[in-house]
N, C-alpha and C positions, 0 to 999 in steps of 0.2 A: 784539718788545715795542719801543712808542715812548715814552720817557721825558720826552721835552721836546721840543718844534717850534722849531727855530730858523729863522728869517727872515733870509737874505742879499740883500742888496740886488742890484742890476743892475750891472753892469761901472762900473766906477770907476775909470778909467786903468789898466787890466789889461794893456795893452801899450803902456805910455808908457815910453822909454829910460831907466834909471837914469843921472842926471849924473856924471859924473866915473869912470864904471867903465872899466876896462882892455878892449880887446876884440880880437878875431882878425882877420886879413885879410878876413874874412867877414863883418865887421860884430857876431860873437855874442860874448857877455860872456866874457872871458878868464879863466875861473874858477881857472886853475891860476896865475895870477900872484902876484908876491910881495905879503904882508901890506902892505895901504895904511897907511901913518902919518899922524899929525896934525902942525900945526906946531912940537909941541914933542918929537917923536920918539917919542911912543907910538903904540901899534897903535890902529887907527880901527876900532871895533866896528861902526861904524852902518851898517844897512842891515836888509833883512827877512830872517828868517832861520825855519827851521820844523826840527824833527825829522828826522832819517834814517829813522826807522823808528816804530812805535809801541812797543815793547817797554818802555820805560819808562814810557810813559803808563799800561800795563796793569799792569806789576810793578816799581816803581822798584830793587826789587832784583834783576832779570834777570840780572846780571851775576854774582850772588852764588850760593853753595850753597844749596838749600832751607833746610836748618838754621842758615844763617849769619845772617838779621838777626836781631840779639839781643832778641828780645821780652821785657818784663815781662809775667808771668801776664796777668793784665787785658787787656792789649793784644791778645795772641795771642786769647785768646777772643772779644773784639769781632770783630778782624779775620775770625774764623771764622763769626762771626753774620751780617757782614756779607756773605760769599761765599756762605752758605746761603740767604739772604733774598733773592736777586738782587737786591742792591744798591738796594733800595727807598729806603733813605735817603740815598743819596749827595746832597750838596750839587747837584751838576749837576743831576739830576733835580728839581731845584726852583728851578731859575734862579740859583743860587748862586755866586758865582765862584770858581774853583778856585784853591788857595794857590798858596806858593811851595815845592817847585818843580814841582806837578804842571802848573803853567800854563805851563813851558817845556817839557813832554814831549807836550803835546799836539798830535801830529802830524794834519796837515792843516788846523791852524789856526795861521799863523803869527805872527811877531810882530816888533816894528820898534824898532829900536835906534837913539836919536839921543844921539850923544856929545857933550857940551859941556863947556866949561873945567870948572865945578864941580859939575856933575851928569849923570848917565845918564837919558834918560828913555825908560821901554820900554812900548809901546803893544802889548796882546794882542787879537787877533781869536780868540776863545773860542768854546765851544760853548753858553755861557750869555750872557754880554753882554760888549761892549766893555769892558776894563779896562785903567788905566794904572799905572805903578807908577815912582815915582823912587828913583833910587839919588844920594845925595848923595857927592860927592867932594872936597868944601871943606874936609876937616879936622874936620868936628863928631863929637861923639862919638855912640854910640847913646843912647837916651833912658834913663833909667832906671825912670821907672815908668810904661811906654807904656800907652794905652788898645788893649784887645786887638782885634785887626782882620784879615781874611782875609788880606792881603797882607803885613803886619806893616811894620816900619820898616827902611828898607837904609842902609847906609854903606859907601863903596867906598875902594879905596886899590890903587895899582900896586904889585906886586913883579916887578919885571923889566920883561917884557911879558905878564905876566898881572895882569888884573884882578879881586883877591879881592873879594868882596862877602859882606858880614853882615848877617844880617836876622833879628830879633827881635821879639818883641810879636804874636804869633799868638793868634786864637782856639783854641778845643779842637773846633771845628766842623768843620774841613777833613780830607780825605782825602789822605794823599800819594800815592795811586795808585787804579788803577779796579777792575781785578781782583781785587787782594787786600785792597783796602780797609783800608788801613795807618793806624793812627789817629794823632795828635799831640795836646799838651797846649798850656798856655799856658807852658811851658818851653820847647817847640821854638826851637832856634837853628841855622838853616840858613848854611853857609856855601858858597857859588860861585865858582870859579876860572874865569873866561872867559877862554880863549886861542886866538885866530885864528889859524889855521894858513897858510892864504892868504886869496885874494879868497874862493873860494867854501867855505871850511870852517872851522868853529870848533868847539872842544870845550868842554862846562862840567863840569867836576870837582866834585862834591856832597857834602858830608858833613853827614848828619843827625844832630845831638846832641839828645837829647830824654831827660833823666833817668828822667822821669816814666813814660815809654810805654818805653824800651828801657834794657838795662841797661849799655850803651857806644855810642858814636858808632859809626856805619856809613855809608859812600859808595857813589858810583853814577857815572857818566861818561855823559853826552849828547853825542852827535855831530850837528850841526846842517850843514845846507846853505844856502846863500845862495839866495834867491829873485830874480832881477834882474828887471829891466824892468817893473815888477808895484807895486800898492799895497794896502795893507789894504781891506777891504769891511767895510762896517757888518753885526756880527750883533745877532740881538734875540732873546732867549728869552722869549718870547711866554706860554708853556703848561706849565704843570707840573699840568694838571688830568690825573685819570686816577690819578695816585699811588696813590689808594683802592683801585684794581684790581691794583697791584704787590702779591700776596701772598706771592710767593716759593716756597720749596719745602714 
């Protein structure tokens, strides 16, 4: 069953060497080289990244026991309904953007981090439409009364060599994952801990804190791999037609 048609543009600098990337003697990227640093000595998170597997896109709690995600009763009921209906209400099927952290678990759809002095800009190549996100690192607080949005509002700070990002201000339409259809509410607070292990690998530790949907915070960890010598390509979701035929079980 096809739920959305995604148009990808032809090759756009898909084989252009990444500037500044350490290389082996044969010219290949040295992905095991030490983590690059910025001028002020902090890890440089810049690069094009992709999840190492699809597990967390399908099930954000893939590393937990099946009984561990601490649902509120209504949230468990809704997740079960979504699974039984073959995800016909999935916002991705309607060309809506994936929220956080779902957008970072989207295997096969890389994202690019551009690290600057006062913010991180993240560009996402998704299966819906191109999405961007700003993580402000200039010391500003999170907004007091945010307008609910798909990606929320993000601020970040360094804790040692880990970039800690707090995001609030979500709407209640996003799904946390795909196969399980876990819901979120406007009370969702996502904390992400970005740690670059070396040139070629990074992990994101994720804490989901949504007291209206879950009885306590719960965690996940995503492993990312660097995608060198390429750039993102344009993706456009052109079609949510046919959703009326998605009748479920």
